[in-house]
C-alpha positions as CSV (number, residue, x, y, z in Angstrom):
1,M,0.2,-0.1,-0.1
2,W,2.9,2.4,1.2
3,L,4.9,1.7,-2.2
4,K,1.7,2.0,-4.6
5,A,1.1,5.6,-2.6
6,C,5.0,6.5,-3.3
7,L,4.9,5.3,-7.1
8,S,1.4,7.3,-7.7
9,I,3.2,10.4,-6.0
10,I,6.5,10.0,-8.4
11,T,4.5,9.3,-11.5
12,A,2.3,12.7,-10.7
13,C,5.4,14.6,-10.2
14,S,7.2,13.3,-13.1
15,F,4.1,14.0,-15.3
16,A,4.2,17.8,-13.8
17,V,8.0,18.2,-14.4
18,S,7.7,16.7,-18.2
19,A,4.5,19.2,-18.8
20,F,6.1,22.1,-17.8
21,F,9.3,21.4,-19.9
22,A,7.4,20.3,-23.0
23,S,8.3,21.3,-26.3
24,P,7.0,24.8,-27.5
25,S,4.5,23.4,-29.5
26,A,2.8,21.6,-26.5
27,Q,2.9,24.3,-24.2
28,A,3.6,28.2,-24.2
29,R,6.2,28.8,-21.6
30,E,9.7,27.2,-21.5
31,L,12.8,27.1,-19.7
32,V,15.8,28.6,-21.7
33,T,18.9,30.2,-21.4
34,M,19.6,33.5,-22.7
35,E,22.6,35.1,-24.7
36,K,22.7,38.2,-22.6
37,S,22.5,38.6,-18.7
38,Y,19.2,40.4,-17.1
39,P,18.7,41.3,-13.6
40,L,16.8,38.5,-11.9
41,G,13.0,39.1,-12.3
42,A,13.3,41.5,-15.4
43,I,11.1,41.2,-18.1
44,V,12.5,41.4,-21.7
45,I,10.3,41.3,-24.7
46,I,11.9,40.7,-28.3
47,N,9.8,41.9,-30.7
48,S,11.4,40.2,-33.7
49,E,10.8,36.9,-31.9
50,R,7.5,37.6,-30.5
51,R,8.3,36.3,-27.2
52,L,8.8,37.5,-23.5
53,Y,11.5,36.5,-21.3
54,Y,11.4,36.4,-17.6
55,S,14.8,36.5,-16.2
56,L,15.6,33.8,-13.3
57,G,19.4,34.9,-13.1
58,N,22.4,33.2,-14.3
59,G,21.7,33.4,-17.8
60,M,18.2,31.3,-17.2
61,A,14.7,32.5,-18.2
62,L,11.2,31.4,-18.6
63,R,10.3,32.2,-22.2
64,Y,6.6,33.1,-23.4
65,K,4.9,33.4,-26.9
66,V,3.2,36.8,-27.0
67,A,1.4,39.3,-29.6
68,I,2.9,42.5,-30.1
69,G,2.2,45.7,-31.7
70,K,0.9,45.9,-35.1
71,E,2.8,47.7,-37.7
72,G,3.3,51.5,-36.5
73,F,2.2,50.6,-32.9
74,S,5.1,48.5,-31.7
75,W,7.8,50.2,-29.6
76,A,11.1,49.7,-28.0
77,G,12.6,50.9,-24.6
78,E,12.9,50.5,-21.2
79,S,10.1,50.9,-18.6
80,F,9.3,49.1,-15.2
81,V,6.2,47.5,-13.5
82,Q,4.3,50.1,-12.2
83,S,1.1,48.3,-10.9
84,K,-0.9,44.8,-11.4
85,R,-4.1,44.0,-11.2
86,K,-6.3,40.7,-11.2
87,N,-9.2,40.7,-13.5
88,P,-9.1,44.3,-14.8
89,G,-11.5,46.9,-16.5
90,W,-10.5,48.3,-19.7
91,S,-10.6,51.8,-20.7
92,P,-9.3,52.5,-23.8
93,P,-7.0,55.3,-24.5
94,P,-8.4,58.4,-26.3
95,A,-6.4,57.7,-29.2
96,M,-7.9,54.3,-29.6
97,R,-11.3,55.5,-29.3
98,R,-10.6,58.0,-31.9
99,R,-9.4,55.3,-34.3
100,S,-12.4,53.2,-33.2
101,P,-15.3,55.1,-31.9
102,Y,-17.5,52.3,-31.3
103,L,-15.4,51.2,-28.6
104,P,-16.8,52.0,-24.8
105,V,-15.5,54.2,-22.5
106,Y,-15.2,51.2,-19.9
107,M,-15.6,47.8,-20.0
108,P,-15.7,45.9,-16.7
109,P,-14.1,42.9,-16.0
110,G,-15.5,39.4,-17.7
111,P,-15.2,37.2,-20.6
112,K,-15.7,40.0,-23.1
113,N,-12.8,42.2,-21.7
114,P,-9.8,42.2,-24.0
115,L,-7.3,42.4,-21.1
116,G,-8.1,39.1,-20.0
117,V,-7.5,37.8,-16.6
118,R,-4.2,39.9,-15.6
119,A,-2.8,43.1,-16.5
120,I,0.6,44.1,-15.5
121,Y,0.8,48.0,-16.0
122,L,4.0,49.7,-17.3
123,G,5.4,52.8,-15.5
124,W,5.4,55.6,-18.4
125,S,2.7,54.7,-20.5
126,E,-0.5,53.3,-21.4
127,Y,1.0,50.1,-22.5
128,R,0.7,46.7,-20.7
129,I,1.2,43.2,-20.5
130,H,-2.2,41.2,-20.3
131,G,-4.2,38.6,-21.1
132,T,-6.3,38.2,-24.1
133,I,-9.6,36.6,-25.3
134,D,-8.3,36.1,-28.5
135,P,-5.4,33.4,-28.0
136,N,-5.1,33.2,-31.7
137,S,-3.4,36.3,-32.0
138,I,-0.5,35.0,-29.7
139,G,2.7,35.2,-32.2
140,R,1.3,38.0,-34.4
141,A,1.9,41.7,-34.6
142,A,-1.8,42.2,-33.4
143,S,-2.1,44.8,-30.9
144,S,-2.2,48.4,-30.2
145,G,1.0,48.4,-28.6
146,C,0.4,46.3,-25.4
147,I,2.1,42.9,-24.8
148,R,-0.9,40.3,-25.1
149,M,0.1,36.8,-23.4
150,L,-2.4,33.8,-23.2
151,N,-4.4,33.9,-19.9
152,S,-2.5,31.3,-18.5
153,D,0.8,32.5,-19.2
154,V,0.0,36.1,-18.0
155,T,-1.2,34.3,-14.8
156,D,2.0,33.0,-14.2
157,L,4.0,35.9,-14.9
158,Y,1.7,37.9,-12.8
159,E,2.6,35.8,-9.8
160,R,6.2,36.2,-10.4
161,V,6.9,39.6,-11.3
162,H,7.5,42.2,-8.7
163,I,6.5,45.8,-8.6
164,G,9.4,47.9,-9.9
165,A,11.0,45.0,-12.1
166,P,12.6,46.3,-15.0
167,V,11.1,45.7,-18.4
168,Y,13.2,45.7,-21.5
169,V,11.7,45.8,-24.8
170,I,13.8,45.4,-28.0
171,R,13.1,45.5,-31.6
């Protein structure tokens, strides 16, 4: 009986580990090495790769697939995590509402909210890293400048990243 319980636990643990380190096609995030070293807890977004890296230090990172800004809306530079929100409401910026006047002034949290289940607000802009209700946009240039992630991935990143963490966006 004891041996059977131990084997069940070992099997469950090995399944969890193999699921976490599965190939990119099987899972969106993966553990990778980085060529350049970034501070522990930093977020690095490489637009050309359409990937976000969360630095674990010592040249290691978690890599996530993301959607980036469309042509004319993508950006590069440095910022920091200003705040984080679970189940955020959404207020489209004035410029976005001018381009798309049908957009609401405010959209409460919920299944139709384009920010998904989590939002990580960047310090100097209207841009944020957030979930999405359109998982097919991941891997594409699809947003108005924000970085979109699968809801499961943004939830994972949200739990890891701290207020004040540096954010580097590279072309």
